[in-house]
C-alpha positions in Angstrom: -4.9 -9.0 -78.9 -4.5 -6.1 -76.6 -1.6 -5.7 -74.1 -2.2 -4.0 -70.7 0.3 -2.4 -68.9 1.2 -1.7 -65.2 2.8 1.7 -65.5 4.9 3.0 -62.5 2.7 5.8 -61.8 -0.5 3.4 -61.8 1.5 1.2 -59.3 2.3 4.2 -56.9 -1.3 5.5 -56.9 -2.4 2.0 -56.1 -0.1 1.3 -53.4 -1.3 5.1 -51.7 -4.8 3.8 -51.6 -4.4 1.0 -49.4 -4.4 2.4 -46.0 -7.0 3.9 -46.3 -9.1 0.5 -47.7 -7.2 -1.5 -45.3 -8.8 1.4 -42.4 -12.4 1.1 -43.9 -12.1 -2.6 -44.1 -10.6 -3.8 -40.7 -12.2 -1.5 -37.9 -9.6 -2.8 -35.1 -7.4 -0.2 -36.5 -9.6 2.6 -34.9 -8.0 4.5 -32.2 -8.9 3.7 -28.6 -10.4 5.5 -26.1 -7.4 6.7 -23.6 -8.2 5.0 -20.2 -5.8 7.1 -18.0 -2.9 5.6 -16.2 -3.7 3.1 -13.6 -1.9 0.5 -11.3 -3.7 -3.3 -10.9 -6.0 -3.8 -7.2 -4.0 -7.0 -6.3 -0.5 -8.5 -5.7 -0.3 -11.5 -4.4 3.2 -14.1 -3.6 4.0 -16.6 -1.4 5.8 -16.9 2.0 6.6 -20.1 3.2 3.1 -21.5 3.8 1.2 -18.5 3.6 -0.2 -16.7 0.8 0.1 -13.2 0.8 -2.1 -10.4 -1.2 -1.7 -6.1 -0.6 -4.5 -4.7 -2.1 -4.9 -1.0 -3.6 -7.9 0.0 -1.9 -7.3 3.7 -2.5 -5.1 6.2 -4.4 -4.7 9.9 -5.1 -2.7 13.1 -6.0 -2.2 15.4 -3.2 -0.3 19.2 -3.6 2.3 20.4 -1.4 4.2 17.6 -0.2 6.2 19.5 2.0 3.4 20.3 3.9 3.2 16.7 5.0 6.9 15.3 4.5 10.1 16.7 6.1 8.6 19.5 7.4 12.3 20.3 9.3 14.2 20.8 6.4 14.5 23.9 3.9 12.6 23.8 0.9 15.8 24.2 -0.9 16.6 20.5 0.7 13.7 19.6 -0.3 13.6 19.5 -3.5 17.3 18.8 -4.4 16.2 15.6 -3.0 13.2 15.4 -4.7 15.4 16.0 -7.7 17.7 13.4 -7.3 15.0 10.9 -6.9 13.2 11.8 -10.1 10.1 12.5 -8.4 8.2 16.4 -8.4 8.7 18.6 -5.2 4.7 19.9 -6.0 3.1 16.8 -5.8 2.8 13.1 -4.1 0.8 9.9 -5.3 -0.7 8.5 -2.0 -0.9 4.7 -1.9 -3.7 3.0 0.5 -2.2 -0.7 0.7 -4.3 -3.3 3.2 -2.6 -6.7 3.2 -4.8 -10.2 3.4 -2.6 -13.1 4.8 -4.3 -16.3 4.1 -2.5 -19.2 6.2 -3.8 -22.1 4.8 -6.4 -21.9 7.9 -7.7 -18.5 8.0 -8.0 -15.4 6.3 -6.7 -12.4 8.0 -6.8 -8.7 6.9 -4.7 -5.9 8.1 -6.4 -2.9 8.0 -9.3 -1.4 5.6 -8.2 1.4 4.2 -10.6 4.8 3.6 -14.3 3.4 3.1 -16.3 0.1 2.2 -16.2 0.8 -1.2 -12.8 0.6 -1.2 -12.1 -2.2 0.3 -14.8 -4.8 -1.0 -13.9 -3.5 -4.4 -10.2 -4.2 -3.9 -10.7 -7.9 -1.9 -13.3 -8.9 -4.8 -10.6 -7.9 -7.4 -8.6 -10.3 -6.0 -10.7 -13.2 -5.5 -12.1 -12.3 -2.2 -15.4 -11.3 -0.5 -15.8 -9.5 2.8 -18.0 -12.4 4.6 -14.8 -14.9 3.9 -12.5 -12.8 6.1 -12.1 -14.3 9.6 -9.8 -11.7 11.3 -9.6 -7.8 10.6 -6.3 -6.7 12.5 -6.2 -2.8 12.6 -2.5 -1.7 13.3 -3.7 1.5 14.5 -6.7 4.3 14.1 -6.5 6.7 11.8 -8.8 6.9 9.1 -7.2 5.5 6.1 -6.9 2.2 8.6 -10.2 1.8 10.1 -12.7 3.7 7.5 -13.5 0.4 5.8 -14.8 -1.5 8.9 -18.3 0.1 8.9 -20.5 1.9 6.5 -24.1 3.1 6.3 -25.4 -0.6 6.4 -23.5 -2.1 9.3 -20.2 -3.7 9.4 -18.2 -4.4 6.0 -17.0 -8.2 7.5 -19.7 -10.2 8.8 -18.3 -12.9 9.9 -15.0 -11.6 11.6 -13.8 -11.2 14.6 -11.1 -8.3 14.9 -7.5 -7.7 16.7 -5.6 -4.3 17.6 -3.2 -2.7 19.9 -3.7 -2.2 24.1 -2.0 0.8 24.1 -3.5 2.0 20.6 -7.3 1.4 21.5 -6.7 2.8 25.2 -5.5 6.7 24.1 -8.2 6.7 21.1 -11.0 5.6 23.4 -10.0 8.8 25.8 -9.8 11.4 22.1 -13.6 11.5 21.5 -12.2 11.4 18.0 -15.2 11.2 15.2 -13.9 8.3 12.9 -13.0 6.2 16.1 -16.8 6.3 17.6 -18.2 5.6 14.4 -16.0 3.1 13.1 -14.0 1.1 15.8 -16.0 1.2 18.8 -19.0 -0.7 17.9 -16.9 -3.7 17.5 -15.2 -3.4 21.0 -16.5 -6.6 22.3 -15.6 -8.8 19.4 -11.7 -7.4 19.9 -9.3 -8.7 20.9 -6.3 -6.7 22.5 -2.5 -7.2 22.3 0.2 -6.4 23.1 4.0 -6.1 21.8 4.0 -9.8 21.3 1.4 -10.8 21.2 0.0 -13.0 18.3 -2.4 -13.0 16.1 -2.3 -16.5 14.6 0.7 -18.9 14.5 3.3 -17.1 12.9 2.2 -13.5 13.0 3.3 -11.6 15.9 2.6 -7.9 17.1 5.8 -5.4 17.1 5.9 -2.1 19.1 6.2 0.8 16.5 4.8 3.7 18.2 5.4 7.2 17.4 3.2 7.4 13.8 0.2 7.2 17.0 0.5 6.2 20.6 0.1 2.3 19.5 0.9 1.9 16.5 2.4 -1.6 15.3 3.7 -3.6 12.9 3.7 -7.5 12.4 6.2 -10.1 11.7 5.3 -13.1 9.7 7.3 -15.9 9.6 6.3 -18.9 7.3 8.4 -21.9 6.7 12.1 -20.0 7.7 10.8 -17.1 5.4 10.1 -13.7 7.3 8.3 -10.9 5.9 7.1 -7.7 8.3 4.0 -5.6 7.6 5.7 -2.3 8.7 2.4 -0.1 7.7 3.1 3.7 8.7 6.3 3.7 10.7 7.6 5.4 7.2 5.1 7.0 5.0 6.6 7.8 2.0 9.8 6.1 0.5 11.9 9.1 -0.1 10.2 11.6 1.9 10.3 9.5 5.1 12.2 6.0 4.8 15.1 7.6 2.9 15.3 10.2 5.7 14.3 9.1 9.0 14.9 12.2 10.8 12.5 14.1 8.7 9.4 14.9 10.6 6.4 13.6 8.8 3.2 15.6 9.2 0.7 12.6 10.4 3.1 11.6 13.3 1.9 12.2 16.7 5.6 11.5 18.5 7.9 13.2 15.7 11.1 12.4 18.2 9.8 8.6 18.9 8.7 8.3 15.1 12.1 9.0 13.9 13.3 6.7 16.9 11.2 3.8 15.4 12.0 4.5 12.2 15.4 3.9 12.2 15.3 1.3 14.9 12.8 -0.6 12.3 15.0 0.1 9.2 18.4 -0.7 10.6 16.6 -4.5 11.5 15.3 -4.8 7.8 18.5 -3.5 5.9 20.7 -6.2 8.4 18.9 -8.6 8.7 17.9 -8.4 4.5 13.9 -8.6 5.4 11.3 -7.6 3.0 8.4 -5.3 4.2 5.0 -4.0 3.0 4.4 -0.5 3.6 1.3 0.8 3.4 1.8 4.1 1.9 4.9 2.5 -0.2 4.4 2.6 -4.1 2.2 -0.3 -5.1 2.8 -3.0 -4.7 4.1 -1.9 -1.2 6.6 -4.8 -1.0 10.3 -4.4 -1.0 13.6 -4.3 1.0 15.6 -1.5 3.0 19.8 -0.4 1.8 21.7 1.2 3.8 23.0 4.7 2.3 25.0 7.0 4.1 23.3 8.8 6.9 19.9 7.2 5.8 18.6 4.5 3.8 17.2 3.1 0.2 14.1 1.7 -0.7 13.9 -1.1 -2.7 11.1 -2.7 -4.8 10.9 -6.4 -4.6 10.7 -7.4 -8.5 10.4 -11.6 -8.5 12.1 -12.8 -5.5 8.8 -14.0 -4.3 7.4 -15.5 -7.1 9.9 -18.1 -7.2 
């Protein structure tokens, strides 16, 4: 009779061959392709009886941010503030965040992003289609807010009516602006004009936030005792604009008025602990404001609106 003996050397040799054999037998261990950093396209939460969905209609990296933010401070101060907040001083990430509010009776879209494709893709990701939108509210006439209104094939929101501010529309109507003429003026006969305090729908009220543009509007949402401010572009960056409200922003048409508006809105948000959605805040754009020395601090929302 022959006795088989398993030596230590044989055991080690057999063990060493296992990873290769397992890899060949199990293709799930193959390396996956790098897909690149990417946020979700939408974020949905409840506000009383409303359902609010922020949409990522676009995002891009832009170099030389001090050409846009903090134009009235030194390069050293800009670099120091950036470093203290752990963000690069040589580039920034822009976010473009329209918002859908479902009131239970209407589906209302606030702003439309850069182009029809971007807003359509974001709406689809969130479970909506453009033809479901009942109203489109244009907060102001910058290209990244009106860009999705119309394309080569016509109106993006075939069944919608439109709302915008009287002062904003009148100011841009005199500018001979190419974007306004192509995207907004063709829809003028379907537009309702609002002033400060005007109502978009029950529980949705216009609030003057002038300075960024002549008639820039924010919108206050109130439902079942809950509040939210769609603050749009009153502050264009969570550090270089919100935290330092006196820093000048290139896109503000009246920089002094814009700074006054920032401080007024930030003081209200901080004092009343009202959440807000900022069109250019880090996606999903929902957060709070805390006072900080001579400025403010942005506090991103976590799970408060999921409870």
